[in-house]
N, C-alpha and C positions, 0 to 999 in steps of 0.2 A: 444875159442878165435874167433876173426874175423880178416881176412886179406883182402887186396884189391883184385880187379879183378872181371871180369864178373861172374864167377861161384860163388864166395862168395856173391856177390850182389844178384844173383838169389836165392841162398840158404836162405839168410836173408829175401828176399821178400816172398818166398814160405812158410817159417816157421814162419814169423812174429816175428823173434828173432834177437838179436844182434849177435848171435853166428853162425859161418859158418865152424868151423874146431875144431878138438879135437884130443887128443892122451892120452897115459898112461905114467905118470911120474914114473921113477924108478931110483934107485941109483946103481952106479957101481964104484968101486974104489974111493969112497968118493965124486964122482961127480953126479949131477942129470942130467938125460936125459929124453927125451920124445920119446916114440915109436909112430910113426905116419905114416899114409898112405898119402904120397904126390905123388911122382913118382920117385922111387919106395917106398916101405915100408922101413923106415930108423929109426935110433936112432939119435936124434938131441939134442945137449946140451940145457938144459932148458933155459939158458940165451938167446941163439939165438932164441929159440921158442918164448919167451916172447917179444923180440925186434920186431918180425914180427907182433905182435898183434896191431890192431888198438886201440887207446886210450879207456880205460874203458872196454875192452873186455877180458882181461886175467882173467880166472876164474878157480879155482881148487876145485875139490870135491873128496871125498873118500868114500869108502864103510863104512856105519855106523857100521857094525858088523865086521870090518876088523880084529880086534884082535882075535876074535873067529873063523871067517870063513876062513881067509887066512892062513891056516896052512902051515908048511913047504912042505907037499906033494902037496897041491894046488899051492903053489908058484912055486915048481919045474915043475908042469904041465903047468903053465902059461908061465914060461920062455921057456920051450921046444916048446910049441905051437907058441909063439911069434918069437922065433929064426927061426922056420920053415917058417915063413912068410916074413922074411927079404929079400929084393930084389924083392918081388912080385910087379907087375905093379899096378899103380893106376887105379881104376875102375871108369872111367868117365861116365859110363852108370848107375852106382849105382845098379848093379844086385847082388842078394843075393847068391853068390857062392864064392868059395875060389880061383878061377883062378886069379882074380884080386880083390883088396880090396879098399874100400873108408874108410875115417877116422873113422866115427862113427860105421861102420860095424866092423872094426878092434877092437875098444874098446869093443863093445858089445860082440863080439865073444871070446875075451880073457877071460872075466868073465864067459861066458857060457861054453866054452870048458874046462876050468880049474876047475871051482867050481859049474857048473850047475846053475848059477845065471842068470836070465833074468833081466838086469837092468831096462828095460822097455819092453813092448810088442811091437814087430815090427808092423808097420802099413802099409796099402796100400800106394803105391806111389801116387795114385790119391787122397789121403786124405789131401794133402797139397794144399795150394792156388796156383794154376797154372795159374792164370789169367793175371799176369803182362806181359808186352811186353818182358822184359828181360828173364823171365822164358819160355815163349812160343818160343822165339828165340833160346834158348839153347836146348829145346826139339827138335825142327826141325833140328838144327845143329847136334845134337848127334844121333837122331833116324831116320832122313830122312824125317819124317812127323809126325804130331800129331797122325795119325791113327796107327803108329807103336810104339807109346809110351806104355810101359808095365804098365798100371795103377794098375794092381792087384799085382805087384811085392812087396814083403815085403821089407820095408826099416826102418832105424833108423836114425834120424837126430841128429846133435850135440845139438840142442835145446831140443830134447826129453831126451837125457842123462842129460843135465843141470837141467832138472825138475824131474829126477828120485827120487822117495821117498826112495830109498835104499841108496842114497848118501847124504852126508852132506858137507857143505862148509868147506874148509880148510882155517883157518885164514891167512890173508896176513901178511907176515913177514916184519916188518919195517926195512929199511936199515938206517944205521947210516950216518948222514951228515958229510962230512969232513970239 
């Protein structure tokens, strides 16, 4: 999805994508939720998550091999790992550690930690288009200067996950008109 705000605009400009945020959908007690890294890592009702989406940006994908790969043991590992991250602070510096987490890092690591799956190869932070004023401003705001920006830091963006060859589009469910 994409939402409003300076960071989301900067992510869209740096990635040349309409997506700036992501999470993992799961079902609990018959209700759908999204595990997402916002501030902190939380479970958000799916309807609330969708309502935050800018028009035309809600997009759902799932693992192509889900039936075969996501065994009960893998699912238990994913749940345990995810629950251990609830309440973790949001990582506004996009660093590849577990002290704090950003959205696409959370999604990538759930699959990696529970099933050994790399949805995409992490890439260098400086592989994105960092040329726009809003991106440059955010770099200086968060790192103090362009010189302190960790260009070689591994990162995964929502746009990378949206293009993963391991994922397939989930058909949109039509809602009945009243």
